[in-house]
N, C-alpha and C positions, 0 to 999 in steps of 0.2 A: 532244153532237155528236161525231162521230169523223171526223178527217180523216187518211186513210192512203194511203200510197204515191203521193203526188202529186209532180208534177215541174213547176217553173216554167221555162219557156223564157225568158219575159219576166217577168211579176209575177203572183203569187197562183195557184199550181198548183191549190189547192182552193178558195179563196175570195179574192175581190178586194173589199175593203171600203173605201169612200170616204165619210167622214161629217163632218157639220159641227159647230159649237159646240152644246153641250148633249146630244150623243149619248152613249150609254153602250155599253161593250164589257165584257161580263162573261162569262168563260170558266170556268164552273163545271161540273164533271163532263164536261169536254171531254178528248179525246185526240187529240194530233197526233204522229204517228209515221211513220217511214220515208219522210219527205218530203225532197226534194232541191231546191236552188235553183241554177239557172244564171243566172236573173234575180234578183228579190228575192221572199222569202216563198215557199218551196216549198209550204207548207201554207196559210198565210194571209198576205195583203198587206193592211195597213191604213194608210190615210193619214187624218189628222184635220186638217181645215182650220178654223183659228180666224180667219184673215183671208182672203186671197186665194189662189186656186188656181194652182199653178205645175207645170210638167212636170219630169221627172227624166231624168238621162242615165246613171247609173251603175248597175251591177247586180253580183250575186254575194253578197248579204248576206241573213242570216236563212233558214236552211234550213226551219225550221218556221214562223216568223212574222217578218215585216219590218213594223215599226211606225215611221212617220214622222209628226211633229207640226210644224205650221208656226207655232206661237205658243206662249205660256206655258200649260202644263197646270197645274191646280191639284189636287194629290193629294187634299186634304181633301174634294173634291167626290165622290171615288170613282167617277168615270166609267169607270175601267179597273180591272177587278178579275180577276185570273188565278188567284185562290186554288185553285180545284179542277182546274186545267189540268194534264193529263198530257202532257209533251213529251218525246220521246226518239228515238234512232236517226235523226235528221235530219242532213242535210248541206248545205253552202253552198260554192259556189266560193271564197269569200274568207273572210268573217268571220261569226260568230254562227251556229254550227252549228245550234242550235235556234232562237234568236231574236236579232234585232238591233234596237236601239231608237235612233232619231234624235230628240232632244228637247233643247231648251235646258236645261231643268232636270230632266234624267234623274236626277240625284243625289237630288233631292227625292222623286221618285216611289219610287226604291229604298229611301230611308230612311223612308218613310212606313209606319207600323205597326211590326211587329217583324221585323227581319232580312230585309227584302225581300219580305214576304208578299204584297203585292198584285202582284208581278210574277213570282216564281220558280216558282209552281206546284209540281211534284214535283222540282225542282232541288234537290240535296243539297249543302250547303256542304262536307261531308266527302268524299262520293264522286263527285260530278259534275265534269266537266272544266270549268275556267273558260271555256274557248272556246265552251261551249254557250250562255251568255248573254253578249253583248257589245254595246256601244253607245258612243254619242259624244254629249257635251253640245255641240250645235251647231244652229243654225237650219237649217230645211229647205232654204231657198233657197241657203245657203252650201254645205250637204252635196251638193246636187245638181249643183254646178258645181265642186266641190273636187277637187284631184288625189288620186290613190290614195295618194301619199306622205303628204300632209297628214292624210288620214283615218287612215292607219295610225299616224301619230305621236300623234294625239289620242284615239283610241278606247282603251277598256279593258274588261276583264271587269266586268260589272255588280256581281258580288259584292264588288268592292273598295269599292263605294259603301255597302253596308249592313254589312260586316264590322266589327266592334268591334276597333280597334286602339289601343294606346297607343304613344306615341312617346317614347322616353327621351332627354332632352337632356343630362342631367348626373347624375352619381352620386358622392357624397362618403362615404367611409367612414373612421372613425377607429377604430383597433384598438390597444389597449394590452395589452401582455402583462404579466400579474401573477398571483399566486397567489390573489388574492381573486375572488369571483364578482362580476363587473361586467357590466352590460348593453352589448351591442354597439350602438353609435350610427351611423346612416346616414341620409343625406338623398338622396331621388330627386326630380328635377325633370323634367317633361315635359309633353306634351299628351295629352288624353283618357285620363289615368291614373285608374285606379280604386283607391281606398284601402280 
């Protein structure tokens, strides 16, 4: 599937998808490019209803894809798989130039598999701009009525959810000057440290 040069004035310039519990969204060998969002989802707008349906009032998110989920998504079910997706040269009025995700447990989806593989498609941790894939861990109902300021404070680049980082809390080094060959002794303490 190719979605090219679409523009969303409201939502879903190329595709508007509304699906219920148990639906699958697999974008393999798909290309979404040169799409623009003045609404939400310049290329694809997808909303997944796990409970009740609600309307939305904000726009300007997800130049290529805007994905919003109203309940808890279970990544282990692999109902959303964007492995083979190519998404590039998209733009949004506000955030998520290529994709914007609103999901309570967006961090779990990003961390499922290896380094965001079910979400990022052709996004490169090295070369892509972090603003290409952005999102927020928030309930759909809250997002739909949130202020722009609240959204801006709580959203973040999705890469931060899958990036492997260590946080150094403390470092102790004992160095003795002597003529003999002695080992340098040090202690590092932190979180997510790899030994």
